[in-house]
C-alpha positions, -999 to +999 in steps of 0.1 A: -629-189-537-623-168-570-593-172-592-570-142-588-546-151-616-552-172-648-524-184-668-536-198-699-520-220-727-483-206-719-456-217-743-418-208-737-392-223-762-353-217-756-332-216-787-326-238-805-352-263-793-355-267-755-394-264-746-395-251-712-432-248-709-456-265-732-491-252-731-494-248-694-527-234-679-528-230-640-550-206-618-542-193-583-569-181-559-570-150-536-558-158-502-541-192-507-508-206-505-502-225-537-472-246-542-455-254-577-435-286-576-415-304-601-382-320-609-353-298-621-359-282-655-398-289-651-406-253-659-416-239-623-393-211-621-398-202-657-436-200-654-432-176-622-405-156-641-432-151-669-458-139-644-432-115-627-422-100-661-387-114-660-394-137-691-414-131-721-438-160-731-438-171-766-477-174-765-505-175-740-521-150-718-523-140-681-555-127-664-552-108-631-585-102-614-601-111-647-584-085-670-556-095-694-522-082-682-487-083-699-456-073-677-426-063-696-406-060-664-406-067-628-415-030-618-448-034-640-455-066-619-448-048-587-470-019-594-497-044-602-492-062-567-470-090-578-434-097-560-409-123-563-383-133-537-354-152-556-332-180-545-302-157-544-312-128-519-303-094-533-297-067-508-271-042-502-249-057-473-236-023-461-270-005-457-295-010-428-325-031-429-348+000-433-326+015-459-328-015-479-366-016-475-374+018-488-347+021-514-363+034-545-395+046-528-382+066-501-404+093-486-389+128-493-393+161-478-389+194-498-362+196-523-360+156-526-346+153-494-349+119-477-374+120-447-356+094-425-380+099-396-410+089-420-391+061-437-383+045-404-418+050-393-434+034-423-410+004-421-419-002-384-456-002-392-450-028-418-429-050-392-456-045-366-485-051-391-470-084-403-454-092-368-419-098-384-395-095-354-363-075-369-341-047-359-343-019-386-312-003-379-291-036-381-269-038-412-277-065-435-244-079-435-246-085-398-278-104-396-288-141-404-298-155-438-332-160-422-335-122-413-323-112-449-352-132-462-374-114-440-361-081-454-367-093-491-402-099-481-408-068-462-392-048-492-422-063-512-447-057-486-437-020-482-445-017-519-481-030-511-475-063-528-504-086-525-490-117-544-458-131-532-437-155-555-411-171-533-386-195-552-370-222-530-372-200-499-361-227-476-331-238-494-310-212-475-326-217-441-315-242-413-343-266-401-348-245-370-356-214-391-381-229-413-409-231-390-406-196-384-410-187-421-439-209-424-458-190-396-450-158-413-463-172-446-494-183-430-502-151-413-497-131-447-522-156-462-549-151-434-544-113-441-555-118-476-521-123-494-516-148-521-485-169-517-470-189-547-444-214-534-416-232-555-401-258-536-385-292-539-393-304-504-425-323-505-430-325-468-427-287-466-451-283-496-477-305-477-474-287-444-476-252-457-499-254-490-536-251-497-532-264-531-503-279-551-496-278-588-473-305-602-451-299-632-430-326-653-410-318-683-426-283-692-461-295-688-486-292-659-496-326-646-522-319-620-534-293-594-545-310-562-556-301-528-528-306-503-551-324-479-561-349-503-525-361-515-493-373-498-455-372-505-454-405-524-482-395-549-468-362-553-432-376-562-449-402-586-465-373-605-434-353-605-410-382-616-434-404-635-425-434-616-425-447-578-400-427-556-386-446-523-382-427-493-366-455-473-328-460-465-311-484-493-279-484-470-270-520-466-250-534-436-212-537-442-181-534-422-159-504-425-123-510-434-092-490-426-091-455-415-089-434-446-093-397-433-081-388-399-082-354-380-064-350-347-066-324-321-075-298-347-079-261-335-088-230-354-087-195-339-101-167-360-082-134-366-105-118-341-092-141-316-122-162-312-120-200-312-139-216-342-129-251-338-119-267-308-099-301-303-116-318-332-106-356-335-126-378-362-118-408-383-137-418-416-129-453-426-133-468-460-168-479-468-183-458-445-202-426-444-199-402-414-227-376-413-219-342-396-251-325-383-253-290-365-271-258-366-254-235-393-226-214-379-213-238-352-181-246-373-190-266-404-179-238-426-146-235-410-140-272-408-146-276-444-124-248-454-096-261-432-100-295-446-097-281-481-067-259-473-085-224-476-079-218-438-049-228-420-053-245-387-039-231-355-029-266-344-035-302-352-032-326-380-052-338-410-042-367-431-058-388-461-044-423-467-018-418-440-004-387-459-002-356-439-020-329-458-023-303-428-001-278-448-004-292-483-013-269-512-049-273-525-040-291-557-019-317-535-052-322-514-073-326-545-054-356-555-070-374-527-101-356-518-132-351-541-152-320-526-187-308-534-191-274-517-223-259-502-219-225-526-219-240-561-219-204-576-188-191-556-168-222-549-181-250-570-181-236-606-175-206-628-210-192-638-197-176-670-176-203-682-193-228-704-203-262-691-175-282-706-149-260-686-170-266-655-172-304-661-136-309-663-124-289-636-096-305-614-097-333-639-078-314-663-049-310-639-049-346-627-056-369-656-033-368-685-059-379-710-071-341-709-036-329-721-018-327-756+018-319-762+030-326-726+002-304-710+006-274-735-028-278-751-062-290-737-075-322-754-109-306-765-126-338-781-117-359-749-133-329-727-162-328-747-167-365-744-160-365-707-188-338-703-212-361-723-204-391-703-211-370-670-242-356-684-256-390-692-246-405-660-259-379-637-290-370-659-279-334-666-305-313-686-285-289-706-293-269-737-258-278-751-224-284-735-211-251-750-238-231-731-225-211-701-229-229-667-252-202-655-277-213-682-284-246-662-311-247-634-296-248-599-302-284-596-284-293-629-255-271-619-253-292-587-255-325-608-224-314-627-204-306-597-215-339-579-208-358-610-173-341-615-164-349-580-175-386-578-157-393-611-125-382-597-122-417-579-107-401-548-103-422-516-122-397-495-151-375-505-161-344-485-198-335-493-212-303-481-249-302-486-248-326-516-285-324-526-293-287-519-315-276-546-324-310-561-359-325-567-369-358-553-359-379-583-325-363-584-320-366-547-330-403-550-302-408-576-277-388-559-283-409-527-280-439-547-245-428-560-232-418-528-242-454-514-225-469-545-192-449-536-194-463-501-198-498-515-168-494-537-148-485-504-147-448-503-146-430-472-172-403-470-178-373-445-212-357-454-225-323-440-261-317-443-287-295-430-313-323-439-315-345-408-336-370-427-309-372-453-281-379-427-302-407-411-310-421-445-272-424-455-250-423-426-234-451-406-224-426-378-235-392-368-213-365-355-228-333-339-209-300-340-217-275-314-199-244-308-168-256-327-166-288-309-178-322-317-203-332-289-213-367-301-202-397-322-231-420-323-239-451-348-269-442-367-290-472-353-283-460-316-300-426-320-330-406-331-339-376-349-351-361-315-316-367-298-297-354-326-319-323-328-315-316-292-278-321-293-276-296-322-294-269-301-281-277-267-247-295-271-259-322-247-288-346-242-317-330-220-314-357-194-281-347-185 
């Protein structure tokens, strides 16, 4: 199979001295799915952004079909047949599917008028050609995240892109939606498209890929055939050491009830019931995993616990203190919280790293204050940030850099470290390892288990069932706003929990 793309001796340095790519050479073949894996900060996304014209390389060259190319912007890359789907989906929510797809390259009639009938016909042709099942008249704001991702891909296919770059496409999908995406990508490959796939999830990479390139600290370590490697070998190349994929949760008896929900109900403004008769306890020294297909009440439960939404009825308490109607700051004295959407709820992307690292701490810890709270103790804030960065292996250009300058994984590490360092009796984790690489996930899991050994009560919501089984003492299943199962982890299986998530009851009932 011929090389379609060759990237030779690519170097990229960010000021003052952060080497993102160090003499990287890699080739991509026509009609293959080629995955790029590596730890956060390894250079995966930077390499693809250079190929897509989003970021200029400092040196090196790119060959497309044997000819040297240099893209100054994504428009030039798309014109050459290269398109990229980013982690953050960029569509106009109020527009329909077909309007988003044709936007910018609309077919027109005389006097520049939009040819609606022709536009819809062309979009339907693409949907039929690639067997994407989607309603072209649906508004983007009304469709699922998985469907929006399809629209992103179709937008590029409509522009006759033959090379698709996908940056962590499964990070926003539920486990049930991933196989459908993989089937669609396999069909695209079989039709001659080349797929460049960035992912942290090694099981996915092995299942989907033809070849895999491993990167570490800005260097290419190896390119291997997917059929000739395994998860342990890929992890070792990524991290530079052996990575264990076994649970390190030791047996220990839970203590007193720290977190308690009693008969919690939530009715939305449209009158529909979102949460129904929720009862749950989390004890000290215990991790309770909450599983469920996205949209079954997890979001509402988290918001109710944190005081963002007010329950219709019921009671929530931490350490025997009723917090049902407590303001958010009072809750934060007892609850450490890692939200699933780090950009909207967990951080300020435009503020610097120090400001993000000290959030909540600066309101609860007097060491951050000078002159009776009139001034922030900046030397202590910077010291605190340095301690957090070292403890949680955060890679950052400088602590004064804006938070958005960090990779997604390093942003997640800052938020997780900040919350675990609050020393709260109850820890609420909503997708705590989303966007992290295998080495970082292993470290975060160890930190969570350490909190458990220190007697913290932990409620963890995760779309990764393997993660729930690795860490949890008990597993709860949320189905249509109700808890339909509460099972010790040793007494259940992935298959049983998966069935409960999809059907709300075991199949033998």
